[in-house]
Biopython code that builds the backbone (N, CA, C, O; Angstrom):
import numpy as np
from Bio.PDB.StructureBuilder import StructureBuilder

atoms = [
    (1, "MET", "N", (-13.042, -3.588, 19.758)),
    (1, "MET", "CA", (-12.356, -4.127, 18.604)),
    (1, "MET", "C", (-12.598, -3.212, 17.407)),
    (1, "MET", "O", (-13.742, -2.887, 17.088)),
    (2, "LYS", "N", (-11.538, -2.806, 16.759)),
    (2, "LYS", "CA", (-11.637, -1.890, 15.636)),
    (2, "LYS", "C", (-11.735, -2.683, 14.333)),
    (2, "LYS", "O", (-10.966, -3.617, 14.103)),
    (3, "ILE", "N", (-12.682, -2.303, 13.492)),
    (3, "ILE", "CA", (-12.835, -2.909, 12.175)),
    (3, "ILE", "C", (-12.008, -2.091, 11.191)),
    (3, "ILE", "O", (-11.887, -0.874, 11.328)),
    (4, "PHE", "N", (-11.448, -2.761, 10.213)),
    (4, "PHE", "CA", (-10.613, -2.104, 9.221)),
    (4, "PHE", "C", (-11.401, -1.081, 8.413)),
    (4, "PHE", "O", (-12.601, -1.239, 8.188)),
    (5, "ASN", "N", (-10.714, -0.039, 7.985)),
    (5, "ASN", "CA", (-11.280, 0.898, 7.019)),
    (5, "ASN", "C", (-11.094, 0.276, 5.640)),
    (5, "ASN", "O", (-9.991, -0.143, 5.291)),
    (6, "LEU", "N", (-12.151, 0.215, 4.870)),
    (6, "LEU", "CA", (-12.087, -0.438, 3.578)),
    (6, "LEU", "C", (-12.110, 0.583, 2.454)),
    (6, "LEU", "O", (-12.851, 1.565, 2.507)),
    (7, "GLU", "N", (-11.292, 0.344, 1.434)),
    (7, "GLU", "CA", (-11.285, 1.141, 0.214)),
    (7, "GLU", "C", (-11.817, 0.259, -0.901)),
    (7, "GLU", "O", (-11.376, -0.880, -1.052)),
    (8, "PHE", "N", (-12.747, 0.761, -1.675)),
    (8, "PHE", "CA", (-13.338, -0.036, -2.731)),
    (8, "PHE", "C", (-12.822, 0.337, -4.120)),
    (8, "PHE", "O", (-12.928, -0.464, -5.049)),
    (9, "LEU", "N", (-12.274, 1.525, -4.275)),
    (9, "LEU", "CA", (-11.721, 1.946, -5.558)),
    (9, "LEU", "C", (-10.279, 1.461, -5.684)),
    (9, "LEU", "O", (-9.555, 1.415, -4.689)),
    (10, "PRO", "N", (-9.855, 1.102, -6.891)),
    (10, "PRO", "CA", (-8.457, 0.668, -7.051)),
    (10, "PRO", "C", (-7.509, 1.834, -6.815)),
    (10, "PRO", "O", (-7.856, 2.977, -7.110)),
    (11, "PRO", "N", (-6.320, 1.565, -6.290)),
    (11, "PRO", "CA", (-5.366, 2.656, -6.070)),
    (11, "PRO", "C", (-4.865, 3.216, -7.402)),
    (11, "PRO", "O", (-4.770, 2.500, -8.399)),
    (12, "LYS", "N", (-4.551, 4.497, -7.395)),
    (12, "LYS", "CA", (-4.047, 5.141, -8.611)),
    (12, "LYS", "C", (-2.580, 4.802, -8.780)),
    (12, "LYS", "O", (-1.790, 4.906, -7.841)),
    (13, "LYS", "N", (-2.229, 4.399, -9.978)),
    (13, "LYS", "CA", (-0.846, 4.021, -10.265)),
    (13, "LYS", "C", (0.014, 5.270, -10.377)),
    (13, "LYS", "O", (-0.428, 6.315, -10.853)),
    (14, "ASN", "N", (1.256, 5.130, -9.924)),
    (14, "ASN", "CA", (2.204, 6.226, -9.947)),
    (14, "ASN", "C", (3.601, 5.637, -10.033)),
    (14, "ASN", "O", (3.804, 4.472, -9.693)),
    (15, "LYS", "N", (4.568, 6.430, -10.485)),
    (15, "LYS", "CA", (5.951, 5.946, -10.563)),
    (15, "LYS", "C", (6.605, 5.868, -9.192)),
    (15, "LYS", "O", (7.605, 5.173, -9.013)),
    (16, "ILE", "N", (6.036, 6.585, -8.220)),
    (16, "ILE", "CA", (6.573, 6.610, -6.861)),
    (16, "ILE", "C", (5.477, 6.156, -5.910)),
    (16, "ILE", "O", (4.325, 6.571, -6.038)),
    (17, "ALA", "N", (5.834, 5.306, -4.958)),
    (17, "ALA", "CA", (4.885, 4.860, -3.936)),
    (17, "ALA", "C", (5.546, 4.998, -2.568)),
    (17, "ALA", "O", (6.770, 4.947, -2.444)),
    (18, "ILE", "N", (4.716, 5.173, -1.549)),
    (18, "ILE", "CA", (5.198, 5.299, -0.171)),
    (18, "ILE", "C", (4.856, 4.018, 0.565)),
    (18, "ILE", "O", (3.716, 3.556, 0.530)),
    (19, "LEU", "N", (5.848, 3.446, 1.231)),
    (19, "LEU", "CA", (5.643, 2.235, 2.019)),
    (19, "LEU", "C", (5.379, 2.628, 3.463)),
    (19, "LEU", "O", (6.276, 3.128, 4.143)),
    (20, "ASP", "N", (4.179, 2.412, 3.932)),
    (20, "ASP", "CA", (3.710, 2.667, 5.288)),
    (20, "ASP", "C", (3.238, 4.116, 5.447)),
    (20, "ASP", "O", (3.767, 5.043, 4.834)),
    (21, "ASN", "N", (2.255, 4.261, 6.270)),
    (21, "ASN", "CA", (1.628, 5.562, 6.498)),
    (21, "ASN", "C", (2.465, 6.454, 7.424)),
    (21, "ASN", "O", (2.346, 7.678, 7.386)),
    (22, "ALA", "N", (3.305, 5.837, 8.246)),
    (22, "ALA", "CA", (4.128, 6.607, 9.182)),
    (22, "ALA", "C", (5.126, 7.467, 8.405)),
    (22, "ALA", "O", (5.934, 6.945, 7.636)),
    (23, "GLY", "N", (5.069, 8.765, 8.606)),
    (23, "GLY", "CA", (5.977, 9.691, 7.952)),
    (23, "GLY", "C", (5.610, 10.014, 6.515)),
    (23, "GLY", "O", (6.391, 10.650, 5.807)),
    (24, "SER", "N", (4.443, 9.590, 6.075)),
    (24, "SER", "CA", (4.072, 9.823, 4.680)),
    (24, "SER", "C", (3.863, 11.308, 4.372)),
    (24, "SER", "O", (4.141, 11.750, 3.257)),
    (25, "SER", "N", (3.380, 12.078, 5.342)),
    (25, "SER", "CA", (3.188, 13.512, 5.102)),
    (25, "SER", "C", (4.527, 14.214, 4.894)),
    (25, "SER", "O", (4.621, 15.124, 4.070)),
    (26, "LEU", "N", (5.553, 13.811, 5.619)),
    (26, "LEU", "CA", (6.889, 14.376, 5.445)),
    (26, "LEU", "C", (7.429, 14.050, 4.053)),
    (26, "LEU", "O", (8.023, 14.906, 3.396)),
    (27, "ILE", "N", (7.222, 12.822, 3.611)),
    (27, "ILE", "CA", (7.693, 12.415, 2.287)),
    (27, "ILE", "C", (6.938, 13.177, 1.201)),
    (27, "ILE", "O", (7.543, 13.644, 0.236)),
    (28, "ARG", "N", (5.622, 13.305, 1.354)),
    (28, "ARG", "CA", (4.823, 14.034, 0.369)),
    (28, "ARG", "C", (5.254, 15.494, 0.272)),
    (28, "ARG", "O", (5.327, 16.043, -0.827)),
    (29, "ASN", "N", (5.540, 16.129, 1.409)),
    (29, "ASN", "CA", (5.978, 17.525, 1.399)),
    (29, "ASN", "C", (7.359, 17.672, 0.781)),
    (29, "ASN", "O", (7.634, 18.672, 0.117)),
    (30, "THR", "N", (8.228, 16.699, 0.988)),
    (30, "THR", "CA", (9.575, 16.749, 0.428)),
    (30, "THR", "C", (9.551, 16.569, -1.083)),
    (30, "THR", "O", (10.240, 17.279, -1.815)),
    (31, "ILE", "N", (8.755, 15.617, -1.538)),
    (31, "ILE", "CA", (8.674, 15.337, -2.972)),
    (31, "ILE", "C", (7.753, 16.337, -3.675)),
    (31, "ILE", "O", (7.856, 16.535, -4.886)),
    (32, "LYS", "N", (6.859, 16.961, -2.919)),
    (32, "LYS", "CA", (5.892, 17.942, -3.424)),
    (32, "LYS", "C", (4.896, 17.321, -4.395)),
    (32, "LYS", "O", (4.548, 17.904, -5.421)),
    (33, "GLN", "N", (4.446, 16.111, -4.036)),
    (33, "GLN", "CA", (3.361, 15.449, -4.752)),
    (33, "GLN", "C", (2.357, 14.989, -3.713)),
    (33, "GLN", "O", (2.726, 14.334, -2.738)),
    (34, "LYS", "N", (1.103, 15.323, -3.910)),
    (34, "LYS", "CA", (0.092, 15.017, -2.906)),
    (34, "LYS", "C", (-0.627, 13.705, -3.163)),
    (34, "LYS", "O", (-1.180, 13.129, -2.226)),
    (35, "ASN", "N", (-0.642, 13.216, -4.373)),
    (35, "ASN", "CA", (-1.429, 12.036, -4.699)),
    (35, "ASN", "C", (-0.591, 10.771, -4.820)),
    (35, "ASN", "O", (-0.868, 9.932, -5.677)),
    (36, "LEU", "N", (0.416, 10.618, -3.989)),
    (36, "LEU", "CA", (1.222, 9.413, -4.014)),
    (36, "LEU", "C", (0.476, 8.276, -3.319)),
    (36, "LEU", "O", (-0.091, 8.482, -2.246)),
    (37, "PRO", "N", (0.466, 7.083, -3.910)),
    (37, "PRO", "CA", (-0.195, 5.960, -3.248)),
    (37, "PRO", "C", (0.608, 5.503, -2.032)),
    (37, "PRO", "O", (1.839, 5.503, -2.052)),
    (38, "ILE", "N", (-0.102, 5.117, -0.980)),
    (38, "ILE", "CA", (0.528, 4.647, 0.250)),
    (38, "ILE", "C", (0.227, 3.164, 0.405)),
    (38, "ILE", "O", (-0.935, 2.761, 0.450)),
    (39, "ILE", "N", (1.262, 2.366, 0.487)),
    (39, "ILE", "CA", (1.114, 0.929, 0.711)),
    (39, "ILE", "C", (1.081, 0.731, 2.216)),
    (39, "ILE", "O", (2.114, 0.815, 2.880)),
    (40, "THR", "N", (-0.089, 0.472, 2.749)),
    (40, "THR", "CA", (-0.239, 0.348, 4.198)),
    (40, "THR", "C", (0.250, -1.021, 4.657)),
    (40, "THR", "O", (-0.091, -2.043, 4.061)),
    (41, "ILE", "N", (1.049, -1.032, 5.716)),
    (41, "ILE", "CA", (1.565, -2.292, 6.231)),
    (41, "ILE", "C", (1.161, -2.521, 7.683)),
    (41, "ILE", "O", (1.461, -3.571, 8.250)),
    (42, "ARG", "N", (0.501, -1.573, 8.275)),
    (42, "ARG", "CA", (0.056, -1.745, 9.652)),
    (42, "ARG", "C", (-1.391, -2.219, 9.661)),
    (42, "ARG", "O", (-2.164, -1.909, 8.755)),
    (43, "LYS", "N", (-1.744, -2.966, 10.687)),
    (43, "LYS", "CA", (-3.067, -3.582, 10.740)),
    (43, "LYS", "C", (-4.186, -2.591, 11.024)),
    (43, "LYS", "O", (-5.348, -2.924, 10.792)),
    (44, "ASN", "N", (-3.900, -1.407, 11.506)),
    (44, "ASN", "CA", (-4.943, -0.438, 11.861)),
    (44, "ASN", "C", (-5.339, 0.467, 10.707)),
    (44, "ASN", "O", (-6.232, 1.300, 10.864)),
    (45, "ASN", "N", (-4.707, 0.329, 9.569)),
    (45, "ASN", "CA", (-4.945, 1.248, 8.459)),
    (45, "ASN", "C", (-5.945, 0.697, 7.459)),
    (45, "ASN", "O", (-6.587, -0.325, 7.704)),
    (46, "LYS", "N", (-6.070, 1.377, 6.338)),
    (46, "LYS", "CA", (-7.027, 1.015, 5.303)),
    (46, "LYS", "C", (-6.605, -0.253, 4.564)),
    (46, "LYS", "O", (-5.418, -0.536, 4.396)),
    (47, "ILE", "N", (-7.612, -1.003, 4.130)),
    (47, "ILE", "CA", (-7.379, -2.176, 3.301)),
    (47, "ILE", "C", (-8.127, -1.970, 1.999)),
    (47, "ILE", "O", (-9.323, -1.679, 2.001)),
    (48, "ASN", "N", (-7.428, -2.120, 0.894)),
    (48, "ASN", "CA", (-8.048, -2.009, -0.416)),
    (48, "ASN", "C", (-8.606, -3.378, -0.788)),
    (48, "ASN", "O", (-7.871, -4.364, -0.826)),
    (49, "ILE", "N", (-9.899, -3.435, -1.062)),
    (49, "ILE", "CA", (-10.574, -4.694, -1.337)),
    (49, "ILE", "C", (-10.023, -5.370, -2.594)),
    (49, "ILE", "O", (-9.811, -6.582, -2.601)),
    (50, "LEU", "N", (-9.790, -4.592, -3.661)),
    (50, "LEU", "CA", (-9.258, -5.148, -4.898)),
    (50, "LEU", "C", (-7.903, -5.802, -4.666)),
    (50, "LEU", "O", (-7.661, -6.913, -5.136)),
    (51, "ILE", "N", (-7.026, -5.126, -3.950)),
    (51, "ILE", "CA", (-5.693, -5.656, -3.672)),
    (51, "ILE", "C", (-5.793, -6.878, -2.750)),
    (51, "ILE", "O", (-5.042, -7.841, -2.904)),
    (52, "PHE", "N", (-6.717, -6.831, -1.803)),
    (52, "PHE", "CA", (-6.892, -7.960, -0.892)),
    (52, "PHE", "C", (-7.266, -9.230, -1.659)),
    (52, "PHE", "O", (-6.690, -10.291, -1.420)),
    (53, "PHE", "N", (-8.231, -9.125, -2.582)),
    (53, "PHE", "CA", (-8.626, -10.297, -3.366)),
    (53, "PHE", "C", (-7.511, -10.735, -4.308)),
    (53, "PHE", "O", (-7.330, -11.929, -4.549)),
    (54, "TYR", "N", (-6.772, -9.781, -4.835)),
    (54, "TYR", "CA", (-5.628, -10.097, -5.680)),
    (54, "TYR", "C", (-4.559, -10.841, -4.868)),
    (54, "TYR", "O", (-3.894, -11.733, -5.394)),
    (55, "SER", "N", (-4.394, -10.479, -3.600)),
    (55, "SER", "CA", (-3.374, -11.119, -2.765)),
    (55, "SER", "C", (-3.736, -12.554, -2.401)),
    (55, "SER", "O", (-2.858, -13.338, -2.040)),
    (56, "LEU", "N", (-5.005, -12.905, -2.488)),
    (56, "LEU", "CA", (-5.408, -14.282, -2.188)),
    (56, "LEU", "C", (-4.830, -15.272, -3.187)),
    (56, "LEU", "O", (-4.689, -16.456, -2.879)),
    (57, "PHE", "N", (-4.493, -14.793, -4.386)),
    (57, "PHE", "CA", (-3.960, -15.661, -5.420)),
    (57, "PHE", "C", (-2.436, -15.620, -5.512)),
    (57, "PHE", "O", (-1.853, -16.158, -6.454)),
    (58, "GLN", "N", (-1.791, -14.982, -4.531)),
    (58, "GLN", "CA", (-0.335, -14.913, -4.497)),
    (58, "GLN", "C", (0.231, -16.214, -3.932)),
    (58, "GLN", "O", (-0.511, -17.052, -3.418)),
    (59, "SER", "N", (1.514, -16.371, -4.028)),
    (59, "SER", "CA", (2.203, -17.565, -3.527)),
    (59, "SER", "C", (1.980, -17.720, -2.029)),
    (59, "SER", "O", (2.001, -16.738, -1.287)),
    (60, "TYR", "N", (1.768, -18.940, -1.591)),
    (60, "TYR", "CA", (1.477, -19.188, -0.185)),
    (60, "TYR", "C", (2.730, -19.352, 0.672)),
    (60, "TYR", "O", (2.630, -19.731, 1.839)),
    (61, "LYS", "N", (3.894, -19.077, 0.119)),
    (61, "LYS", "CA", (5.101, -19.167, 0.938)),
    (61, "LYS", "C", (5.290, -17.920, 1.803)),
    (61, "LYS", "O", (6.189, -17.876, 2.643)),
    (62, "TYR", "N", (4.452, -16.915, 1.599)),
    (62, "TYR", "CA", (4.498, -15.691, 2.394)),
    (62, "TYR", "C", (3.319, -15.649, 3.357)),
    (62, "TYR", "O", (2.331, -16.361, 3.180)),
    (63, "SER", "N", (3.438, -14.808, 4.373)),
    (63, "SER", "CA", (2.320, -14.627, 5.299)),
    (63, "SER", "C", (1.237, -13.784, 4.621)),
    (63, "SER", "O", (1.460, -13.232, 3.543)),
    (64, "LYS", "N", (0.067, -13.685, 5.252)),
    (64, "LYS", "CA", (-1.044, -12.922, 4.668)),
    (64, "LYS", "C", (-0.675, -11.458, 4.463)),
    (64, "LYS", "O", (-0.986, -10.871, 3.427)),
    (65, "GLY", "N", (-0.014, -10.876, 5.451)),
    (65, "GLY", "CA", (0.382, -9.472, 5.348)),
    (65, "GLY", "C", (1.405, -9.241, 4.256)),
    (65, "GLY", "O", (1.335, -8.249, 3.531)),
    (66, "GLN", "N", (2.352, -10.155, 4.135)),
    (66, "GLN", "CA", (3.363, -10.027, 3.097)),
    (66, "GLN", "C", (2.746, -10.188, 1.708)),
    (66, "GLN", "O", (3.132, -9.489, 0.771)),
    (67, "ARG", "N", (1.799, -11.097, 1.576)),
    (67, "ARG", "CA", (1.132, -11.280, 0.285)),
    (67, "ARG", "C", (0.373, -10.022, -0.114)),
    (67, "ARG", "O", (0.348, -9.659, -1.290)),
    (68, "TYR", "N", (-0.250, -9.351, 0.858)),
    (68, "TYR", "CA", (-0.981, -8.112, 0.573)),
    (68, "TYR", "C", (-0.021, -7.034, 0.076)),
    (68, "TYR", "O", (-0.314, -6.350, -0.905)),
    (69, "ILE", "N", (1.111, -6.877, 0.737)),
    (69, "ILE", "CA", (2.097, -5.859, 0.336)),
    (69, "ILE", "C", (2.658, -6.168, -1.053)),
    (69, "ILE", "O", (2.794, -5.269, -1.883)),
    (70, "ILE", "N", (2.980, -7.429, -1.305)),
    (70, "ILE", "CA", (3.513, -7.819, -2.614)),
    (70, "ILE", "C", (2.466, -7.596, -3.704)),
    (70, "ILE", "O", (2.796, -7.107, -4.785)),
    (71, "ALA", "N", (1.220, -7.945, -3.433)),
    (71, "ALA", "CA", (0.150, -7.734, -4.411)),
    (71, "ALA", "C", (-0.036, -6.249, -4.690)),
    (71, "ALA", "O", (-0.271, -5.858, -5.833)),
    (72, "TYR", "N", (0.066, -5.421, -3.655)),
    (72, "TYR", "CA", (-0.076, -3.965, -3.820)),
    (72, "TYR", "C", (1.037, -3.429, -4.716)),
    (72, "TYR", "O", (0.787, -2.630, -5.618)),
    (73, "ILE", "N", (2.258, -3.871, -4.462)),
    (73, "ILE", "CA", (3.402, -3.415, -5.268)),
    (73, "ILE", "C", (3.273, -3.896, -6.704)),
    (73, "ILE", "O", (3.550, -3.140, -7.636)),
    (74, "LYS", "N", (2.857, -5.143, -6.897)),
    (74, "LYS", "CA", (2.689, -5.663, -8.262)),
    (74, "LYS", "C", (1.593, -4.910, -9.013)),
    (74, "LYS", "O", (1.702, -4.689, -10.219)),
    (75, "TYR", "N", (0.552, -4.522, -8.310)),
    (75, "TYR", "CA", (-0.528, -3.783, -8.963)),
    (75, "TYR", "C", (-0.071, -2.379, -9.363)),
    (75, "TYR", "O", (-0.346, -1.930, -10.476)),
    (76, "LEU", "N", (0.623, -1.688, -8.461)),
    (76, "LEU", "CA", (1.054, -0.314, -8.738)),
    (76, "LEU", "C", (2.186, -0.240, -9.757)),
    (76, "LEU", "O", (2.230, 0.683, -10.569)),
    (77, "LYS", "N", (3.098, -1.203, -9.719)),
    (77, "LYS", "CA", (4.298, -1.218, -10.558)),
    (77, "LYS", "C", (5.104, 0.068, -10.449)),
    (77, "LYS", "O", (5.441, 0.669, -11.469)),
    (78, "PRO", "N", (5.420, 0.504, -9.226)),
    (78, "PRO", "CA", (6.196, 1.749, -9.091)),
    (78, "PRO", "C", (7.673, 1.512, -9.409)),
    (78, "PRO", "O", (8.193, 0.409, -9.247)),
    (79, "LYS", "N", (8.322, 2.564, -9.859)),
    (79, "LYS", "CA", (9.764, 2.482, -10.103)),
    (79, "LYS", "C", (10.545, 2.734, -8.813)),
    (79, "LYS", "O", (11.654, 2.230, -8.636)),
    (80, "ILE", "N", (9.943, 3.533, -7.904)),
    (80, "ILE", "CA", (10.584, 3.894, -6.646)),
    (80, "ILE", "C", (9.590, 3.681, -5.506)),
    (80, "ILE", "O", (8.432, 4.089, -5.591)),
    (81, "ILE", "N", (10.060, 3.035, -4.439)),
    (81, "ILE", "CA", (9.263, 2.879, -3.221)),
    (81, "ILE", "C", (10.040, 3.556, -2.103)),
    (81, "ILE", "O", (11.194, 3.215, -1.844)),
    (82, "ILE", "N", (9.398, 4.525, -1.437)),
    (82, "ILE", "CA", (10.057, 5.293, -0.383)),
    (82, "ILE", "C", (9.427, 4.944, 0.952)),
    (82, "ILE", "O", (8.207, 4.836, 1.068)),
    (83, "SER", "N", (10.272, 4.770, 1.957)),
    (83, "SER", "CA", (9.789, 4.488, 3.305)),
    (83, "SER", "C", (10.435, 5.459, 4.285)),
    (83, "SER", "O", (11.617, 5.781, 4.159)),
    (84, "HIS", "N", (9.681, 5.913, 5.239)),
    (84, "HIS", "CA", (10.207, 6.798, 6.276)),
    (84, "HIS", "C", (10.991, 5.991, 7.310)),
    (84, "HIS", "O", (11.855, 6.531, 8.001)),
    (85, "ILE", "N", (10.692, 4.721, 7.411)),
    (85, "ILE", "CA", (11.355, 3.860, 8.379)),
    (85, "ILE", "C", (12.801, 3.689, 7.992)),
    (85, "ILE", "O", (13.547, 2.993, 8.681)),
]
sb = StructureBuilder()
sb.init_structure("model")
sb.init_model(0)
sb.init_chain("A")
sb.init_seg("    ")
for serial, (resi, resn, name, xyz) in enumerate(atoms, 1):
    if name == "N":
        sb.init_residue(resn, " ", resi, " ")
    sb.init_atom(name, np.array(xyz, "f"), 0.0, 1.0, " ", f" {name:<3s}", serial, name[0])
structure = sb.get_structure()
């Protein structure tokens, strides 16, 4: 059983964010920015502790994973979210 990788520092805010880790290197090379925040949506990736606790106070009409993603987006406040999917 794999335990999640935990991040303890808050994510850096940026005008552009990447949704999901899959294909993020291609997006970073295309945009030519290396420090873009990645909103992880897969269960095997990193979990940010600050965002996780923030997501506990989100609306309960969403699932746990959806609340985490929404909390991450609300924290970052990006103008553009890019996904490789």
